[in-house]
N, C-alpha and C positions, 0 to 999 in steps of 0.2 A: 806630616807632609802628605803621606799616602791618604790619610783621612780627608785632607783638604781636597785632593784630587777626586776622591770618590764622591764627595759632596757636589763638586763642580760638574762631574759627569752625570750624576743623578739629576741635577737641575736641568742640564742640557737635554737629557733623555726625556724628562718630563715635558719640556717645552716642545720637543719634536712630536711627542704623542698628542699634545693639545693641538698643535698646528695641523697634524694629520686628521684628527677628529673634526676640526673646524673646516678643513678642506673638503672632506666628504659630506659634511652636513650642510655646507653653504648652498649648493645647487638646489636642494629641496627647499631650504629656507627662502632663498631668493625667488624660486619659482612661485611659492605661496605668496610672497610679498608682491611679485609682479602681477600675479592674477588679481590680487586685492586692489592694487593701484589701477590696473586696466579696467576692472569693474567699476571703480569710482569714476574714472575718466568717461567711460561709456555712459554711466548714469547721467552725466552732465548734459548729454545731447541725444541719447538713444533710449531713455526710459520708455518702454513701449507704450504705456497708457498715454503719456504726454505726447510722444512723437506721433502716435496714431491719431491723436486729436487734431493735428495740423491739417488744414485743408484749404482749398480755394474753390469758392462757389460750390461747396458740398462735394467736391471731387478730392478724395484723399490722396496722399502720396503713396506710391507703391511700397508694400511692406517687405521687410527682409533684405533691403539693398543698402549695405553699409556706405556705399559711395554717395547715395542720395542723402543719407542721414548726415554724413560728414559735411556735405555741401550745404545742407540746410542749416546746420549748426554754425558754419563759417559765416553765412550771410546774416543769420540772426545776430551773431556777435558783432558784425559790422554795423548793425543798426542799433546797438545798445547805447545807453547814455555815455558809457565809458569811451565808446568810439566816436560818437558825434558831439558830445558836450553841448547839446542844445535841445530845447523843447519846442523848437520852431515847428516841427511836424505836427505836434499835438495842438499848437495854437492855430495852425492852418486847418486842421481837422475840425476844430471848434467852429470856425467860420464857414468852411466849405460844405461840410456834410449836411447841414440843414437844407442847403439848396440842392445838392446833388442827389441825396437819398430819395426824395419824393419823385424825382424825374426817372431814376432807374426803376423804381417800383412801378411807375406808370407804364413803362415800356417792357416790363417783365424781365428786367435784367437783374441778376443776383446782386445783392447789396455789396458783396466783396469787391465789385468793380469800382466802388467809390475810392479805393486805395490807388487806383491808376494815376490820378492827378498828383498824389503825394509822391509816387515813384517818378513820374514824368517831370514834374516841375516844383515839387515841394521844397527842395533846398536851393536849387539854382534859379529856375524860371527863365524868362527871356526867350530868345530865339536861338535855336541850334544852328551849327554851321551848315546843315542841310536845308534849313528853312522852316523846320517845325517850330511852332510857337503856341503860346497860350497855356491855359491850365492843363489841357489834354494833349498838348504838343502835336497839334494837327499840322500836316503838310498842307500848303495852300490849296492844291487841287482836291485833296480828300475833303478838306473843309467845305469847299464849294460844292462838291458832289453831295454833301449831306446838309445843304441848305444855309451855309454860312456865307456872309459877304466878306470877301477879302480883296481889297484893292488899295490904291494909294490913299484914299480918303477914309476908309473904314476897314477895320479888322475885327470881325466878331469872334475870332478865336480868343480875344481878351475879355469877352463877356461870359462870365461863368455860367449863367443860366442857359443862354443860347448854345454855348459850346457843349454843355452837358447834354442837351437835347440831341445835338448832332452826334455826340459820342454814343449815346444810347442807341440811336438808329444804326450807327456803324457797327457797334458790337452785336446788335441783334442780327444784322446781315451776316456777320462773321460766324455766328452760332448756327445760322441756317446752313451755311456752307460746310462747316466742319463738325457739326453735331456734338461739340464738346466745348464747355466754357474755358477749359484750360488751353485748348488749341486756339480758341477765339482770342484769348489774351495774348498768346504767342504771336498770332497773326496780326494783332493790333500793333505789336512791336516791330515785326519783321516785314509785314505786308503779306496779304493772302497769297499772292502769286509766288513769292519766294518760299513760303511755308509749304505750299502744294508741291513745288518742285523738289524740296527736300524730302517730303513724305513719299513721293513716287520714287525718288532716287534711292532712299534708304529702305523702302518697303516697310515703313513703320508709321503708326498713327498714335503712338504713346509719346507725349511730349518729353517725359522724364527719361526715355530711353533713346531719344534722338540726339544726333550730333549737330548742333547749331552754332552759329557765331556766338562769341562770348557774351555779348549783351543779351541776346534772346535766350541763350541757354540758362541765364541766371534770372530772367525776367519774372517768371512765376514765383520763384523762390523769394524774390524781392517783395512781391505783392503779399506773400504769406508772412514775411518778416514784418512788413509794414502793418499788417493786420494784427500781428502779435504785440508789437510795441505800443500800438494805439489801444488795444483792448486789454492788455496786461502790462501796463507801464512799469509798475513797481518791480515786476519780475526781471525787468531788463535795466533796472537802475534809475528809472525816472521818478520824480517826486510825486507825492500825493496830489499835487496841483494838476498834474497831467491827467489823473483819473477824473478830477472834477471837470476839467475842460471837456472830456469826452461825454461825461454825464450831461453837461449843459448842451452839448451838440445834439445828443439823442433827444433831450427834452424839447428843444426847439424844432427838431425834425418832426417829432410827433405832432406838434402844434400845426406844422405845415401840412402834414398828411391828413389831419382832421379838418382842414379847411379846403373847401371846394375850389376856390379861386384866390389868386393873390390879391385881387381887387377888394375882396371882402375881408381881407386879413390885414389890418393896419400894422400889425407887428411883423409882417413879412420882411425878410432881409432885402436890402437893396442890392442891385447888381454891383459886383465888385470889380475892381481893376487889379491886375497883377502888380 
């Protein structure tokens, strides 16, 4: 009987010793595990070489700001195939880019601005509650200011070639005003007057460090995300067909750039309607 109790006590003591050892070793083990997991999670969106390659109009994102990295990753994820479940944006890029790219080049506008129509009207299109319409979502008066006819009989905001010319002129004027393509893009969204007021109020001229309304605060991030999913579709879950669509768009755009006038180019794309 005594022997039986001794065996039981020994077993209990052994269990207590094991539990104590586990208790003291767990924090170190968990800390190592947490750091490993944290490193893996960070690698998903903040691997420096990849993150540092992200840019808009050759203006890179500020380095070393985890908040910006997290925001960039969130918006990139929102534009993945898993989130959108459509290749509509790639199909529109195939049609629109050959018309838009030569116009931007002609006016000295960085090619990355070709993603503006995809952000503005790529998925929804139509006319916004405020009255913005067309590929570039021009407000009526801004459209008129840059040479488009907008009246009850004709709305040239729906003409991709003419509206792209107007957009190039407008973007160029914004760049002259702000001397930054990133700020020009932000001003395109919020309006130059509103952006200027915020810059003066905040005494800040870095878009990424400014506090702006939700839409404008995410606008350049959306443009970068659009650029990423169009140029690297398979990275974000799109099919190989999406890559071919972009290749076709670039090939057709090159043909247009090599042609002096539309008249002398029988393969030139026709003006499209939304």
